[in-house]
N, C-alpha and C positions, 0 to 999 in steps of 0.2 A: 750304421746303427747297430744296436746290440739285441734287438728283438728277433732279428733274422726271419721275420715273416717274409714270404717270397711271393713273386708274381704268379706262379703257374701251378697247374695240375693238368687234368685231362680234359679234352673236349668231349670224350665219351666216357661216362662214369666207370665203365668196367674194362677199359683197355688202356694200358700204359704205353705211351709212345717213347721211343728212344730219342734223346736229343742228338742233334747233328754234332759231329766232331769239330771243335774249334780250337785254335791255338791258345795255349795258356797265356794269361796276362793278369796284371793286378785287378782287372775288371771282369775277367772271364775265367770261370773255373768249372769243373764237372758239376752237373746238376745234382748228382747224388750228395754233394757237399751239404746241400740244404738239409737233408734228413739227418746227417751226422750232427749238424749243429742243433737241430731240434732236440736230439737226445742229450747233448751237453747242457742245453738250456733248461731242460727238465730237472736235471740235478742241481743246477744253480738256483732255480726257483725254490726248490724244497729247502735249501739251507740258508736262504737270504730273506729274512722277514722285511727288511727295509725295501728290498726290490719289489716284493709283493705289495707293500703298501703304496709305493710310487705308482705301480701299474694299476692298482685299483683306482687311484685318483685319476689316472689317464682315461681309464674305461668309463668312469663317471662323467668326465668331460664329454666323451663321445656320446654317452647315453643322453645327456642333456640336449644334444643336437638332433635327436631322433624325433620325427613327427609321427606319432602313433595313428594319426588320422589317415595317413597315406595307405592305399591298398598294396598288398604284396608283402613277401617276406623281407626280413632284414638279413643281409648276407655279408659275411666277412670273407674276403679273399686272402689266402695266405695266412691261415689262422695259426700255424705252428702248433703250439700246445693247447690252443682253444680255451685259454683262460678267460677270454672275454665273457664266456657264459656265466662266470661268477657274478657279473654285474648285469649282463643282458642275456638272461637264460634262454630267450626265444630266438637268439641269433643263430642262423644257419652257418656252421663253420665248415670251411673248405681248405684244401691245400693240395700239393702235388702228390703226396704219397698217401696210401690208404691206411693211415694209422687209426687204431680202433677208437680213439676219442673224437674223431672228426665225423661230421655228418655226411660229407660227400667230397668228391674230387672235382676240381674245376681248373680251367686255364684262362687267365686274364685275356688272352688273345682270341679265344674261341669258347665263350661261355655256353653252357647247355641250357640256360634259361630262355624261355620264349621272349619275343619282343614285348617291351612295355609291361613286364610282369613283376619287377622287383621294386620295392619301395626305397630301400637304402642299400648301398654298397659301402662297406667299411674296409679300408686298407690301412693296417697298422704296420708301419715300417716295411711297406711293400712297394710303394711308388718308386723309391730310389733303386729298386731292383728291376725296373722296367727299362730295358734297353731301347724300346720304341714306344715311348709314352703316348704319342698321338694315335698310334694304331690301337693300343689298349683303351684309350679314352673313347674312341669311336665305338668300341664294343660295349663299354660301360653305358654309353648313351643309348645304344640299341636296347638293352635289357631293362633299363630303368623306366618306370612309369612317368608320365608327364608330372613335373613337380618333384620327382624322386631325387634323392640326395646322394651324392658321392662324398664320403667323409674320409679325409686323409689325415693320418697322424705320423709325423716325420721328424727327423733331425732338423734343428734350426741352425743355420750356419752364421750365427752371430760371431763377434770376435772371440768370445769365450767358447762358444760351441765349436767353431772350426778348430781352435787350438786343442780342445779335449778330444774331439773325434779324430783329428789328424795324428795326435801323439799316442793316444791310449786305445785306439781301435784300428783293426787291420783293414777295414774297408776304406777306400779313398773317398775324400770329400769332393774332389774333382770339380772345383769351381771354375777352372779355366778350360776344361775339356769341352769339345763340341757335344751338343745333345742331338742325337739323331731322332727326329720327331716321328718319322714314318719308317716302317719296315721296308726293305727292298722288295722288288718284284720277285714273286715266287716264294716268299716267306710263308711258312705255316706255323701253327701253334706248336707243332712237334719240334720246331727248330729252336725253341727258347733255351737259352743257356743261363748259367749263374752269373749275373751281372750286378754291379753295385756302383753307385755314385751318390754319396750321401747328401750332396748339396743340390740335387736335382729339384726338389720341391721348393727349396728356398729360392733358387734362381727363377723357376718358372712362375711361381705364384707370389711369394713375398716380394721379390725384386721385380716381378712383372715381365720377365722375358717371354713368357708364354701367353700373356693375356690376349694378344692379337689372334691367337689360334683357337680361342674358346668359343667358336660359333656353336650355338645351340645350348650354351651353358650360361647361367647367371652365377656370379661369385657372391655367395651369401656371407662368407666370413673368411678372413685370414688372420689367425691369432697366434703370433709368436709368444712363447711363455718361458719364464725362467723355471729351472727345476734343479736347484743345487742338491736337493735331497735325492734326486735320481742319480746325479753324479756321485754323491757320497755312497750310494748303494753299490757302486762298482759295476752296475749293469750286470750282464750275464757272464762277462769274461774277466772282470777285474775283482779285486778284493773289496769287501764291504768295509767302510771306514767308520769305526765307532759303533754306537748302538742307538737306542731310541732317544737319548738325550741329544746326541748330535743330529739325529733326524729332525727333532723339534727345532733346533737352531737353524738347520738348513731351510726348513719351511719358513721361518722368520726371514731369512736372507732372501728367499724367493719373493716375499712381499716387498722388501726394501728395494730390490733390483727390478721388479716388474715394470716400472715406468721407463726403463732403458733397454728395450728389447734388442736394439742393434748391438749393444755391448754384451748382454747377458743371456739372451734367450737360448734355451737348450732344446726346446721342442716347438713344433709348428703344427697347428691344427688348421686344416683347410676344408671348407664346406662349399661344394658346387651343387647347383640345382639345375636339373634338366628343364629347359624352357619348353613350354607346349609348342606343338607344331603350328605354323601359321594357318 
């Protein structure tokens, strides 16, 4: 995906941990690469109005899934540029590096929030960076209040989506690769590396490969959606195609293709709800 929001930060807010040394591969890179990409994305954001418009609509979709009656803060993990605040200003933004526009540092595998204290966790283009999603999901369950929501916004590996993401983006879609649900014995949050598998949420939630592993969760919503206007924006790494007229045409195309998500979906919104303890 091209948002490059990432899984991790620190388990202690004022102490940076060094990641363990791992062999380079298409799915594993130095963790510092994340902060380099945030800087590049900020430049793309400033020069691409169609990209900003597409993301504003994405954030509005997320905002519509927030239940303000739930106690506790709304927290985004892997906030990157923290642009979600333009739509959800009270969202607590977090990431790996202590950039000045963020509220705090956090690690998906070792969050510093107390048990049952958070109302919502938002992961925008973060889930597919989780090498051990089951381990992170257990930590999300710990900090969410009963009835709290985990909201994921991810690439959708429809036929169109997997073609676009495979050809025009450097991160692998990895639809046939094994998903390692749990971290190995001895793993700590400091061991997190830069990992990517864009098809992870599609496989686990939309296609249902992970549903048997969701003890303690209720699936509230799985919503694949077309977004040709997002494709036309070029994301953060490609050129923007056309201007506002094309943007309007692409939004019309989104409406025409929305009944056929398996063919055309570009994005996937997943909402899980923490079940109350028995």
